[in-house]
C-alpha positions as MATLAB code, in Angstrom:
seq = 'MQTDLPTRDRPQAQPQVSLAQAIGHVRQLLAAQQFGQAQDLCSSILGQIPDEPHVLQLLGMALHGQGRSDQAVPVFARLTELLPAQAGAWTDLATIQIEAGQFDDAATSLRRALELDRGSVAGWNSLAVLGLRSGRLDDADSALRSGLEIAPHDGQLLYNQGLVRQQQRRFDEAVGWLERAIVAEPQDPQRRLSLAQVLFELERFEQLAAACRALLQLGHHSAAVYNKLGLAAMKLARFSDSESAFRAGLAIDGDNRDLHYNFARMLFLQRRHEESLVHCALVIAAEPALAPMREMITSCHLALGDRDAAVANLQQWQAIDPHTARPAHLLAGLGVAATPERASDDYVREVFDDFAASFEQKLRTLDYRAPQHLQRALEAVATRLPEQPTMLDAGCGTGLCAEFLHRYRGRLVGVDLSQAMLDKAAARGDYDRLERDELTAFLRRSPAGFDAIVSADTLCYFGALEQVLLAARDALGRRGLLLFSLEALDDGASPYLLHPHGRYSHSRAYVERVVASSGFDILALDRQVLRNENELPVHGWIVTAQSSEPVEQGDDGRV';
ca = [
      -6.423  -15.583  -30.728;
      -3.254  -18.052  -32.216;
      -5.186  -21.305  -32.690;
      -3.116  -23.320  -35.196;
      -6.270  -24.896  -37.286;
      -6.230  -27.230  -39.855;
      -7.105  -26.845  -43.674;
     -10.596  -29.206  -44.071;
     -10.085  -31.998  -47.001;
     -12.857  -31.178  -49.370;
     -13.845  -32.802  -52.274;
     -13.732  -29.964  -54.622;
     -11.151  -27.392  -55.412;
     -13.570  -24.523  -56.222;
     -15.127  -24.316  -52.517;
     -12.044  -24.254  -51.062;
     -10.797  -21.071  -53.299;
     -14.570  -19.627  -52.250;
     -13.603  -20.278  -48.315;
     -10.153  -18.833  -48.502;
     -12.030  -16.119  -50.079;
     -14.597  -15.384  -47.418;
     -12.355  -15.731  -44.808;
     -10.101  -13.593  -46.601;
     -13.046  -10.883  -46.109;
     -14.105  -12.083  -42.573;
     -10.745  -10.861  -41.449;
     -10.506   -7.284  -43.586;
     -14.245   -6.810  -41.365;
     -12.310   -7.576  -38.463;
      -9.339   -5.451  -39.162;
     -11.591   -2.488  -39.999;
     -14.193   -2.760  -36.824;
     -16.852   -3.975  -38.496;
     -17.952   -6.514  -36.214;
     -20.790   -7.042  -36.988;
     -21.021   -7.597  -40.469;
     -18.048  -10.037  -39.716;
     -20.472  -11.925  -37.648;
     -23.543  -12.141  -40.247;
     -20.968  -13.116  -42.653;
     -19.187  -16.018  -40.810;
     -23.052  -17.508  -39.446;
     -23.621  -17.437  -43.655;
     -20.455  -19.827  -43.922;
     -21.533  -21.692  -41.156;
     -24.582  -22.150  -42.721;
     -23.396  -24.005  -46.082;
     -19.683  -25.518  -43.917;
     -20.779  -26.419  -40.313;
     -17.697  -26.564  -37.659;
     -15.504  -24.494  -39.458;
     -12.600  -24.009  -37.255;
     -11.728  -20.956  -38.965;
     -14.648  -19.517  -39.241;
     -15.849  -20.461  -35.804;
     -12.329  -18.820  -34.759;
     -13.443  -15.295  -36.739;
     -16.891  -15.504  -35.600;
     -15.591  -15.903  -31.941;
     -13.425  -12.779  -32.623;
     -16.969  -10.798  -33.964;
     -18.622  -11.724  -30.897;
     -15.613  -10.558  -28.630;
     -15.196   -7.112  -30.762;
     -18.777   -6.097  -30.004;
     -18.369   -6.730  -26.367;
     -20.369  -10.081  -26.297;
     -18.009  -12.423  -24.431;
     -20.818  -14.238  -22.736;
     -21.858  -15.276  -26.468;
     -18.633  -15.974  -27.812;
     -17.483  -18.504  -25.017;
     -19.813  -21.199  -26.406;
     -18.419  -20.911  -30.039;
     -14.244  -20.992  -28.815;
     -16.032  -23.866  -26.214;
     -16.888  -25.511  -29.844;
     -13.351  -24.910  -31.058;
     -11.677  -27.152  -28.246;
     -14.176  -29.368  -28.876;
     -13.520  -30.348  -32.610;
      -9.495  -29.499  -31.915;
      -9.053  -31.139  -28.262;
      -5.251  -31.757  -28.689;
      -4.870  -28.139  -29.523;
      -3.340  -25.972  -26.703;
      -4.659  -22.372  -28.814;
      -8.028  -23.649  -29.320;
      -7.783  -23.847  -25.026;
      -5.813  -20.623  -24.778;
      -8.348  -18.885  -26.893;
     -11.132  -20.454  -24.606;
      -9.843  -19.292  -21.396;
      -8.809  -15.502  -23.128;
     -12.733  -15.075  -23.907;
     -13.569  -17.148  -20.162;
     -11.552  -14.170  -18.527;
     -13.438  -11.638  -20.722;
     -16.920  -12.827  -19.539;
     -15.551  -13.127  -15.568;
     -15.705  -17.132  -15.826;
     -12.276  -17.178  -13.752;
     -12.600  -20.634  -12.527;
     -13.991  -21.803  -15.886;
     -10.638  -20.113  -17.445;
      -8.149  -21.820  -15.281;
      -9.343  -25.227  -15.885;
      -9.019  -24.514  -19.748;
      -5.253  -22.963  -19.454;
      -4.371  -25.455  -17.647;
      -5.549  -28.265  -20.395;
      -3.710  -25.951  -22.739;
      -0.695  -25.880  -20.721;
      -0.433  -29.466  -20.282;
      -0.521  -30.140  -24.284;
       2.254  -27.274  -23.988;
       4.418  -26.626  -21.364;
       5.966  -24.110  -24.353;
       3.044  -21.696  -24.772;
       3.365  -18.633  -24.412;
       0.367  -17.508  -24.694;
      -0.966  -20.127  -22.595;
       1.318  -18.493  -19.717;
       0.298  -15.040  -20.551;
      -3.395  -15.783  -20.338;
      -2.843  -17.213  -16.852;
      -1.399  -14.196  -15.453;
      -3.943  -12.031  -17.276;
      -6.389  -14.638  -15.114;
      -4.861  -13.710  -11.937;
      -4.737  -10.050  -12.762;
      -8.113   -9.901  -13.210;
      -9.253  -12.297   -9.813;
      -7.024  -10.471   -7.731;
      -4.388  -13.537   -7.745;
      -0.753  -11.363   -8.007;
       0.979  -13.945   -6.661;
      -0.237  -16.656   -9.695;
       0.270  -13.762  -11.928;
       3.602  -13.122  -11.505;
       4.846  -17.206  -11.569;
       3.103  -17.588  -14.940;
       5.121  -14.428  -16.082;
       8.312  -16.238  -14.860;
       7.763  -19.063  -16.705;
       6.291  -17.264  -19.916;
       9.640  -14.879  -19.642;
      11.784  -18.022  -19.335;
      10.496  -19.157  -22.272;
       9.870  -15.651  -24.511;
      12.268  -13.190  -22.313;
      11.281  -10.643  -24.482;
       7.618  -10.664  -25.628;
       6.153   -7.740  -25.340;
       2.891   -8.910  -23.370;
       4.474  -10.851  -20.686;
       6.871   -7.937  -20.197;
       3.823   -5.099  -19.456;
       1.291   -7.530  -18.111;
       4.592   -8.035  -15.576;
       4.685   -4.400  -14.903;
       0.494   -4.422  -14.597;
       1.515   -6.632  -11.708;
       3.886   -4.683  -10.221;
       1.648   -1.722  -10.126;
      -1.019   -3.697   -8.198;
       1.510   -4.798   -6.145;
       2.400   -1.086   -5.392;
       6.023   -1.723   -6.080;
       6.033    1.187   -8.612;
       9.924    1.428   -9.426;
       9.777   -2.129  -10.055;
       6.557   -1.407  -12.424;
       8.811    1.037  -13.861;
      11.554   -1.185  -15.549;
       8.825   -3.912  -17.026;
       6.914   -1.385  -18.715;
      10.078    0.432  -20.135;
      11.289   -3.011  -21.283;
       7.470   -3.466  -22.753;
       7.290    0.349  -24.426;
      10.614   -0.908  -26.490;
       9.206   -4.262  -27.398;
       6.051   -2.649  -28.814;
       6.565    0.848  -29.118;
       3.442    1.731  -30.904;
       1.350    0.678  -28.270;
      -0.817    3.807  -26.316;
      -1.334    1.845  -23.669;
       1.740    0.604  -22.139;
       2.945    4.386  -22.246;
      -0.315    5.319  -20.393;
       0.283    2.908  -17.898;
       3.970    4.051  -17.651;
       2.276    7.347  -17.164;
      -0.118    6.362  -13.901;
       3.188    4.281  -12.481;
       4.955    7.462  -12.729;
       1.975    9.771  -10.790;
       2.149    7.402   -8.469;
       6.097    8.152   -8.047;
       5.657   11.548   -8.258;
       8.358   11.399  -11.210;
       6.957   14.343  -12.568;
       8.810   15.458  -15.421;
       8.768   12.059  -16.603;
       5.278   12.042  -16.638;
       5.117   14.593  -18.943;
       7.916   13.776  -20.986;
       5.800   10.232  -21.618;
       2.625   12.106  -22.233;
       4.338   14.044  -24.543;
       5.211   10.777  -26.126;
       1.982    9.840  -26.463;
       0.955   12.980  -28.087;
       3.235   12.816  -30.630;
       2.005    9.317  -31.673;
      -1.119   10.682  -32.149;
      -2.886    9.689  -29.048;
      -5.174   12.758  -28.509;
      -7.118   12.131  -25.473;
      -8.558   13.713  -22.612;
      -6.900   11.393  -20.633;
      -3.227   12.180  -21.684;
      -4.075   15.904  -21.679;
      -5.223   15.188  -17.853;
      -2.070   13.932  -16.375;
       0.020   16.554  -18.803;
      -1.816   19.487  -16.866;
      -1.286   17.597  -13.714;
       2.618   17.003  -14.014;
       2.361   20.572  -15.024;
       0.602   21.631  -11.764;
       2.879   19.704   -9.663;
       5.857   21.341  -11.381;
       4.036   24.834  -11.104;
       4.512   25.165  -15.141;
       0.814   26.748  -14.305;
       0.793   27.995  -18.087;
       1.671   24.459  -19.426;
      -0.693   23.006  -17.006;
      -3.662   25.224  -18.404;
      -2.730   24.474  -21.792;
      -3.271   20.754  -21.348;
      -5.942   21.360  -19.329;
      -7.950   23.308  -22.002;
      -6.859   20.871  -24.753;
      -8.007   17.877  -23.084;
     -11.816   19.734  -22.901;
     -11.508   20.898  -26.309;
     -11.650   17.177  -27.279;
     -13.982   16.005  -24.335;
     -15.622   19.125  -22.648;
     -17.635   17.469  -20.019;
     -14.709   15.321  -18.717;
     -14.683   15.688  -14.413;
     -11.575   14.967  -14.174;
     -10.189   17.822  -16.344;
     -12.484   20.154  -14.725;
     -12.045   18.625  -11.231;
      -7.844   19.508  -11.718;
      -8.051   22.316  -13.797;
     -10.751   24.169  -10.712;
      -7.505   22.797   -8.297;
      -5.063   24.706  -10.749;
      -6.390   27.782  -11.157;
      -7.426   27.267   -7.063;
      -3.050   27.502   -6.855;
      -3.333   30.820   -8.366;
      -5.750   32.217   -6.823;
      -7.594   32.568   -9.083;
     -11.232   31.578   -7.559;
     -13.585   32.794   -9.612;
     -12.549   30.849  -12.464;
     -11.978   28.095  -10.425;
     -15.988   28.428   -8.990;
     -16.692   27.945  -12.620;
     -15.284   24.385  -12.778;
     -15.939   23.346   -9.470;
     -19.786   24.062  -10.476;
     -19.564   21.894  -12.925;
     -17.819   18.758  -11.140;
     -21.121   19.467   -8.437;
     -23.419   19.065  -10.817;
     -22.296   15.583  -11.716;
     -21.774   15.160   -8.278;
     -23.286   17.392   -5.770;
     -22.427   15.551   -2.666;
     -18.180   15.424   -3.816;
     -16.160   16.065   -0.669;
     -12.970   17.853   -2.616;
     -15.139   19.965   -4.365;
     -17.575   21.405   -1.771;
     -14.551   22.025    0.692;
     -13.037   24.251   -2.676;
     -15.516   25.916   -3.410;
     -16.263   26.843    0.618;
     -13.013   28.449    0.160;
     -12.911   29.844   -3.140;
     -16.322   31.945   -1.364;
     -14.091   32.815    1.762;
     -10.788   33.771   -0.547;
     -13.487   36.194   -2.442;
     -15.124   38.119    0.906;
     -18.512   35.764   -0.081;
     -19.202   34.246    3.693;
     -22.960   34.169    2.705;
     -22.479   32.242   -0.302;
     -19.605   29.692    1.950;
     -22.557   28.980    4.140;
     -24.865   28.279    1.555;
     -22.442   25.925   -0.166;
     -22.619   24.196    3.132;
     -25.957   24.093    3.715;
     -26.491   22.510    0.282;
     -24.150   20.025    0.911;
     -25.453   18.995    4.383;
     -29.322   18.860    2.317;
     -27.975   16.917   -0.333;
     -26.003   13.468    1.973;
     -27.319   14.670    5.371;
     -24.904   11.452    6.591;
     -21.330   13.194    6.170;
     -20.270   15.118    9.259;
     -18.315   17.763    7.012;
     -20.726   20.072    6.401;
     -22.115   20.825   10.272;
     -17.830   20.886   11.279;
     -17.205   23.515    8.739;
     -20.183   25.414    9.073;
     -19.603   25.692   13.328;
     -15.925   26.710   11.602;
     -17.667   29.551   10.486;
     -19.969   30.205   13.470;
     -23.113   29.192   11.974;
     -22.879   26.672   14.805;
     -21.661   26.171   18.156;
     -18.199   25.190   18.761;
     -17.429   21.432   19.938;
     -14.654   20.760   21.857;
     -13.505   18.382   19.530;
     -14.192   17.386   15.919;
     -16.572   14.701   16.113;
     -15.260   10.801   15.613;
     -17.286   10.848   11.865;
     -15.526   14.002   10.788;
     -12.067   12.809   11.534;
     -12.739    9.486    9.805;
     -14.660   10.631    6.852;
     -11.561   13.301    5.987;
      -8.796   10.973    6.239;
     -10.077    7.915    4.810;
     -11.141    9.709    1.836;
      -6.924   11.427    2.364;
      -5.216    8.148    2.634;
      -4.605    7.248   -0.396;
      -2.830   10.916   -1.616;
      -1.967   12.036    2.177;
       1.585   11.863    1.980;
       2.434   13.337   -1.289;
      -0.441   16.026   -0.218;
       1.473   16.812    2.797;
       5.091   17.076    0.001;
       3.210   19.748   -1.325;
       2.723   21.653    1.565;
       6.373   21.176    3.047;
       4.941   19.133    5.995;
       7.651   19.703    8.782;
       5.556   18.464   12.066;
       7.325   14.884   12.416;
      11.194   16.885   11.607;
      10.342   19.269   14.393;
       9.237   15.908   16.828;
      12.065   14.085   15.921;
      14.221   16.999   17.051;
      12.878   17.816   20.191;
      12.545   14.022   21.084;
      16.018   13.177   20.165;
      16.826   16.334   23.275;
      15.227   14.315   25.770;
      15.916   11.151   24.830;
      18.139   10.482   27.878;
      14.875   10.274   29.481;
      13.972    7.230   28.100;
      14.192    3.993   29.307;
      16.422    1.707   27.122;
      13.802   -0.329   24.948;
      10.956    2.226   25.318;
       7.446    1.692   24.715;
       6.259    4.302   23.086;
       2.916    5.730   21.287;
       2.430    7.454   18.172;
      -0.888    9.402   18.631;
      -2.792    9.357   15.537;
      -0.481    7.677   13.720;
      -1.738    8.225   10.456;
       0.499    6.645    7.503;
       3.602    6.492    9.923;
       5.606    9.092    9.096;
       6.564    9.512   13.081;
       7.406    5.639   12.575;
      10.221    7.127   10.599;
      12.318    7.999   13.714;
      10.090    6.361   16.542;
      11.244    2.288   15.578;
      15.111    3.761   15.877;
      14.386    3.587   19.422;
      14.527   -0.140   19.076;
      11.686   -0.546   21.869;
       7.878   -1.366   21.261;
       6.107    0.635   18.746;
       2.154    1.343   18.867;
       0.334    3.060   16.706;
      -3.815    4.381   16.599;
      -5.697    6.053   14.615;
      -9.410    6.430   13.718;
      -9.369    5.914   10.202;
      -9.047    2.470    8.940;
      -7.213    3.440    5.632;
      -4.223    5.381    7.174;
      -4.102    2.314    9.535;
      -3.227    0.309    6.209;
      -0.908    2.967    4.895;
       0.758    1.983    8.559;
       0.329   -1.300    8.495;
       2.794   -1.747    4.840;
       5.642    0.508    6.709;
       6.339   -2.539    9.049;
       7.314   -0.339   11.527;
       4.580   -0.649   13.910;
       4.252   -3.710   16.278;
       0.879   -2.902   17.189;
      -1.579   -1.055   15.555;
      -5.384   -0.236   16.347;
      -8.401    2.151   15.408;
     -10.000    4.131   18.384;
     -10.736    7.177   19.166;
      -7.467    8.732   20.905;
      -8.682    9.454   24.488;
     -10.493    6.376   25.300;
      -7.783    4.282   24.330;
      -5.366    6.295   26.411;
      -8.092    5.576   28.892;
      -7.782    1.657   28.675;
      -3.727    1.690   28.208;
      -3.007    2.713   32.303;
       0.926    3.556   32.695;
       1.419    1.345   29.203;
       3.692    3.673   27.705;
       7.263    5.142   27.967;
       6.702    7.818   25.458;
       3.473    9.499   23.753;
       4.335   11.147   20.298;
       1.738   12.726   18.473;
       2.361   15.355   15.131;
      -0.913   17.227   14.223;
      -3.642   14.831   15.777;
      -4.329   17.867   18.577;
      -5.431   20.282   16.637;
      -8.427   18.650   15.723;
      -9.252   19.038   19.294;
     -10.407   22.104   21.245;
     -10.058   21.439   25.053;
      -7.595   20.029   25.812;
      -7.745   19.056   29.293;
      -9.515   15.328   28.606;
      -7.497   13.987   26.099;
      -3.962   15.254   27.867;
      -5.759   13.297   31.538;
      -5.976   10.435   29.762;
      -2.495   11.127   27.778;
      -0.967   11.616   31.607;
      -2.166    8.384   32.690;
      -0.824    6.295   30.130;
       2.680    6.573   31.132;
       4.911    5.575   33.192;
       6.435    7.479   35.696;
       8.021   10.718   34.074;
       7.019    9.516   30.460;
       7.566   12.352   28.201;
       4.756   13.593   25.758;
       5.620   15.469   22.712;
       3.089   17.016   20.264;
       2.520   19.732   18.154;
      -0.628   22.025   17.844;
      -1.645   25.121   15.325;
      -0.555   28.652   17.133;
      -3.113   30.770   17.718;
      -1.873   34.420   18.256;
      -5.136   36.137   19.987;
      -4.607   34.907   23.123;
      -7.892   36.254   23.917;
      -9.455   33.352   23.610;
      -7.988   29.715   24.426;
      -8.607   28.342   21.123;
     -10.111   28.632   17.950;
     -12.231   26.265   15.424;
     -11.202   27.715   11.929;
     -13.081   27.355    8.773;
     -10.551   24.841    7.200;
     -11.396   22.564   10.358;
      -8.923   22.687   12.235;
      -7.914   23.898   15.955;
      -5.429   26.000   16.697;
      -4.345   27.274   20.362;
      -2.991   30.009   22.329;
       0.114   29.725   24.254;
      -1.058   30.639   27.738;
      -3.440   27.952   27.032;
      -1.385   24.983   26.315;
       0.870   26.254   28.943;
      -2.250   26.118   31.241;
      -3.461   22.687   30.942;
      -0.351   21.345   30.470;
       0.905   21.507   34.104;
      -3.153   20.696   35.195;
      -3.076   17.937   33.708;
       0.209   16.843   35.531;
       3.275   17.343   33.469;
       6.217   19.901   33.638;
       7.059   21.771   30.607;
      10.175   21.097   29.341;
      10.370   22.587   26.191;
       7.203   25.261   24.199;
       8.489   26.257   20.812;
       6.689   28.064   17.910;
       7.506   26.433   14.870;
       6.160   26.371   11.355;
       4.463   23.286   10.902;
       3.917   23.244    6.692;
       3.028   26.323    4.147;
      -0.782   26.205    3.050;
      -1.498   28.825    0.095;
       1.755   29.954   -0.165;
       1.951   31.367    3.426;
       3.177   29.649    6.857;
       1.636   28.126    8.762;
       2.832   28.979   12.776;
       2.869   26.112   16.052;
       3.664   24.498   18.992;
       6.220   21.472   19.930;
       5.688   21.234   23.110;
       7.650   18.298   25.087;
       6.483   17.776   28.487;
       7.165   15.153   31.184;
       4.993   13.944   33.689;
       5.275   15.430   37.139;
       6.362   14.072   40.125;
       3.879   12.222   42.373;
       3.636   14.762   45.635;
       4.489   12.576   48.610;
       2.307   13.113   52.140;
       3.917   12.327   55.141;
       1.938   10.815   58.219;
      -0.460   12.966   58.927;
      -1.747   13.912   55.673;
       0.222   17.137   55.306;
       2.310   17.884   51.986;
];
């Protein structure tokens, strides 16, 4: 609050001195965050000297400090009536209106402030804050550019520009702005916390750890900082450091769910399953239907050889949240229910809508290689494609396969059940069209629509492959190409098997048989490592097939 308030004329000197002393006392109370006492003293002064501008401003600040922004708004509005030509009074009013969620009124106040003073850094900054709070990021960016032309080193403007870039998910740029903001005000912990969050999004875990240590050196010992430090150490496989950080955070806030959640994950990665279950239970006590924790509890029990406990956990989850599809599918993987021919649409949507935000980061930790295997497989048969082919990324997810498919300079279509995944894929800009649909149904509505279909780790959510492969055959043009990955089932006694983790694996013999019977010639069927899971390789099949030539018949109907 930076309104330039005039001193009111008074007939005697003594009241002026007494007022100055009283105002000084109020300021001391505000600095000590004794907002209630500051409010009482302001009210007492205003009872004797109504509409004293300095005291009105301090009263508004005291109310704001107590989280009573709605009550502070009329106080600052009165200031603009007393000082209508003071740009700072309008800026102060707008700041409080933003806090109170009165965004339209705040915009009006800011326009008035900037009419009075186009050079008001505070005015441009408040306009930017309004854009940030209301989601109008382009407006915020424009306001900050105007402010930075006037004050290129203003720490608050630099910080807010970093927040704009963060919300725009332009994280590399956000880092630069936030670092400049920290140089301007190195003691402000909030700027370093924002930088830490951006570094986490960028997976710059060494820098994240350094940012957290800098916060601790400033004396900012909070559960949030220790949580981020623990996460950084966990991602860097420094498990001892990670454990120390999580324990330090829990010493500050023993009920912090984020700390228990991440500590459970770290212990699980170290195969300390019994200890992990302790922290899982604390999270579940507060959020009984939290899917990642329920799934981790299942995995811990299975790792400890306690199938009954795993089943009981899933049944409890099912009873608590009967609308979720996950526990029923996982129970089928444990043999408690009949194995479905494929994962239900609801199951796939739930898993991948929840997974979308961290999908690519998670796959990097697993050394995920299916897209690279399919890229090489497609390159090996690329001469069989027409120029500028129409290609389908079947189960496109966030668009990892688009990185190589769009190089063929044809038309690229993506289909997926998860809208959250499709939103990520759309942000890449590589697709000509994206559709939210179940794969088999989409293929059946696309006769002869594609020259090639590529599917990375989608058919592992199908057990029986007959229907989806027949639909793929019809969706391909003459001699179209089909490339896909599956998880390998080495036990040839069964065609496919649903596992407790929710995915299917398929035997080589079944894959060969069903691909051929669906109207394809197998060009290659290679065994590859698709990823690592729990430090063990997950093997799979990379299948390259081409639709068979139609069988020609003679006039008498004989082949």
